[in-house]
C-alpha positions as CSV (number, residue, x, y, z in Angstrom):
1,M,12.3,-33.4,48.8
2,R,14.2,-30.4,47.9
3,P,12.4,-27.8,45.5
4,A,15.1,-28.3,42.8
5,L,15.0,-32.1,42.9
6,F,11.2,-32.0,42.9
7,L,11.2,-29.7,39.8
8,A,13.8,-32.0,38.0
9,A,11.7,-35.1,38.8
10,L,8.5,-33.4,37.5
11,A,10.1,-32.5,34.3
12,L,11.2,-36.1,33.6
13,A,7.8,-37.2,34.4
14,I,6.0,-35.0,31.8
15,P,6.0,-36.7,28.2
16,A,8.2,-34.8,25.8
17,A,5.3,-34.2,23.5
18,A,3.7,-32.1,26.4
19,Q,6.6,-30.0,27.0
20,E,7.2,-29.1,23.3
21,P,5.1,-30.0,20.2
22,A,6.9,-31.9,17.6
23,L,8.2,-30.1,14.5
24,P,7.3,-31.4,11.1
25,K,9.9,-33.2,9.0
26,T,9.7,-31.0,6.1
27,P,8.7,-27.4,5.4
28,P,4.8,-27.1,5.1
29,G,5.3,-24.7,2.2
30,A,6.5,-25.5,-1.3
31,P,6.5,-24.0,-4.6
32,I,3.6,-26.2,-6.0
33,A,1.2,-24.3,-8.1
34,A,-1.6,-26.7,-7.6
35,R,-1.9,-25.8,-3.9
36,V,-2.8,-22.3,-4.8
37,K,-6.6,-21.8,-4.2
38,A,-8.8,-19.0,-5.3
39,G,-9.8,-16.6,-2.5
40,N,-9.1,-13.7,-0.4
41,Y,-5.9,-13.5,1.7
42,K,-4.4,-11.2,4.4
43,V,-0.8,-10.2,5.0
44,D,0.9,-12.1,7.7
45,G,2.6,-9.1,9.3
46,D,5.1,-11.1,11.3
47,H,6.5,-12.7,8.3
48,T,6.2,-10.1,5.6
49,Q,9.1,-7.6,4.9
50,V,9.3,-4.3,2.9
51,L,12.9,-3.8,2.3
52,F,14.9,-1.0,0.6
53,K,18.6,-0.6,-0.4
54,V,20.6,2.5,-1.6
55,N,24.3,3.1,-2.4
56,H,25.8,5.0,0.6
57,L,28.6,7.3,-0.3
58,G,29.9,5.0,-2.9
59,F,31.2,2.8,0.0
60,S,28.5,0.3,0.7
61,E,25.1,-1.1,-0.2
62,Y,23.0,0.0,2.8
63,S,19.7,-1.6,3.6
64,G,16.6,-1.1,5.9
65,Q,13.2,-2.0,6.1
66,F,9.5,-0.9,6.9
67,T,8.1,-3.2,9.7
68,K,4.5,-4.1,10.5
69,P,3.1,-4.1,7.0
70,T,-0.6,-4.8,6.2
71,G,-2.3,-5.8,3.2
72,S,-4.6,-8.1,1.0
73,L,-4.3,-10.6,-1.9
74,T,-7.0,-11.8,-4.0
75,L,-6.2,-14.8,-6.1
76,D,-8.1,-16.7,-8.9
77,P,-5.7,-19.2,-10.5
78,R,-8.2,-19.7,-13.4
79,N,-8.5,-16.0,-14.1
80,P,-5.3,-14.1,-13.2
81,A,-6.7,-11.0,-14.7
82,R,-8.8,-10.8,-11.5
83,D,-5.7,-11.0,-9.1
84,R,-5.2,-8.0,-6.9
85,V,-2.6,-7.2,-4.2
86,E,-2.2,-4.3,-1.8
87,I,0.7,-3.8,0.6
88,S,0.7,-0.9,3.1
89,F,3.6,0.0,5.5
90,P,3.7,2.7,8.3
91,I,6.5,5.2,7.8
92,N,7.2,5.5,11.5
93,Q,8.3,1.8,11.5
94,V,11.3,2.5,9.3
95,R,14.2,0.5,10.7
96,T,17.9,0.6,10.0
97,T,21.0,-0.6,12.1
98,V,21.1,3.1,13.5
99,T,18.3,4.7,15.8
100,T,19.2,8.3,15.0
101,L,19.0,7.4,11.2
102,D,15.4,5.9,11.8
103,E,14.5,9.0,13.4
104,H,16.0,11.1,10.6
105,L,14.3,9.2,7.9
106,Q,11.0,10.1,9.5
107,K,11.6,13.9,9.1
108,P,10.3,16.2,6.5
109,E,13.6,15.9,4.4
110,F,12.9,12.2,3.8
111,F,9.7,10.7,4.3
112,D,7.9,13.2,6.5
113,A,6.1,10.5,8.6
114,A,4.0,13.2,10.5
115,R,2.2,14.4,7.2
116,F,2.4,11.3,5.3
117,P,2.2,8.2,7.8
118,E,1.9,5.4,5.3
119,G,3.5,4.1,2.1
120,R,1.3,2.1,-0.2
121,F,1.6,-0.3,-3.2
122,V,-1.7,-1.3,-5.0
123,S,-1.7,-3.5,-8.2
124,T,-3.6,-2.5,-11.4
125,R,-2.6,-5.5,-13.4
126,V,-1.1,-9.0,-12.9
127,T,0.4,-11.1,-15.6
128,V,1.3,-14.6,-14.5
129,K,4.0,-16.4,-16.3
130,G,4.4,-19.9,-14.8
131,M,6.0,-19.5,-11.3
132,T,6.5,-15.8,-11.9
133,A,4.3,-12.9,-12.4
134,V,4.8,-9.2,-13.5
135,I,2.8,-6.9,-11.3
136,A,2.0,-3.4,-12.5
137,G,0.7,-0.9,-10.0
138,N,1.0,2.3,-8.3
139,L,3.3,3.1,-5.3
140,T,2.6,6.0,-3.0
141,L,5.3,7.6,-0.9
142,K,5.2,11.0,0.6
143,G,1.9,11.8,-1.0
144,V,3.2,11.2,-4.4
145,T,1.6,8.2,-6.3
146,R,3.9,6.8,-9.4
147,P,3.4,3.6,-11.5
148,V,5.9,0.8,-10.8
149,V,6.3,-2.7,-12.0
150,L,7.1,-5.6,-9.6
151,N,8.7,-8.8,-10.6
152,A,7.4,-11.4,-8.4
153,R,8.3,-15.1,-7.9
154,F,6.1,-17.7,-6.1
155,V,8.1,-19.1,-3.2
156,G,5.4,-21.5,-1.7
157,A,2.1,-22.5,-0.6
158,G,0.8,-24.9,2.1
159,A,-1.3,-25.3,5.4
160,M,0.2,-23.6,8.4
161,V,1.4,-25.9,11.1
162,M,1.3,-23.4,13.9
163,G,-2.1,-22.1,14.8
164,P,-5.0,-22.6,12.5
165,P,-4.1,-24.8,9.5
166,K,-5.2,-22.2,7.1
167,L,-3.6,-22.0,3.7
168,N,-0.5,-19.8,3.4
169,I,0.9,-18.3,0.3
170,G,4.3,-16.6,-0.1
171,F,5.9,-14.4,-2.9
172,S,9.0,-12.4,-3.2
173,A,8.8,-9.1,-5.4
174,T,11.5,-6.8,-6.5
175,T,11.6,-3.4,-8.4
176,S,13.7,-0.2,-8.5
177,I,12.6,3.4,-8.2
178,R,14.0,6.9,-8.2
179,R,13.4,8.3,-4.8
180,S,13.6,11.9,-6.2
181,A,10.4,11.1,-8.2
182,F,8.6,10.9,-5.0
183,G,10.0,14.2,-3.6
184,I,12.8,12.4,-1.6
185,S,15.9,14.0,-2.9
186,Y,17.9,14.7,0.1
187,G,21.4,13.6,0.0
188,V,21.5,12.8,-3.7
189,P,24.0,11.9,-5.2
190,L,25.9,11.1,-1.9
191,V,23.2,8.5,-1.2
192,S,21.9,7.2,-4.4
193,D,18.8,8.3,-6.2
194,R,18.0,4.7,-7.2
195,V,16.5,2.6,-4.5
196,D,16.1,-1.2,-4.9
197,L,12.9,-2.5,-3.2
198,V,12.1,-6.2,-2.1
199,I,8.7,-7.2,-0.7
200,N,9.0,-10.7,0.9
201,A,5.2,-11.3,1.5
202,A,3.4,-14.0,3.2
203,F,-0.5,-14.2,3.0
204,Q,-2.9,-16.3,4.9
205,A,-6.3,-17.2,3.8
206,E,-9.3,-15.4,5.4
């Protein structure tokens, strides 16, 4: 039998389930508060984003992100005052649509990645309001720490279907900062001082 015919016959002989696992009919996660369990969680770095947006020259709203974030979440639905979240992101992983801009953003006039390799948010107080929360905390950029407030929304919770069936929880949080307050004033006002931040965070139970 010719090799091509043999491979085709072999593929037909293998059950479909063995070739590719069946996908669930519905998303495993849903915004159901009862699914949230107390415990410690770690950031799913493959599905967490730290995004930023600025006004560029008055022409466009320009976005980028820091990839490969890490962090942790402590949850206690019965006592939200004990909740705590921490997100860290490597500055040398800043990404836009322009490679030369990515390199420029790491230089001293912007984030100075060589001296300050990490950005970080650490919560100080979490106030839960139904499916939303107000998260007060401290944001550190370029060695400067300032208080910020995140407005967070519960996206969903459920058991992961790929890999270990651990509980996963997701939130989306937004805030705005003035970059000059963190010593990043290069290009103001041609590129806006105001920066809108979005953290799309996925956590997995430890």
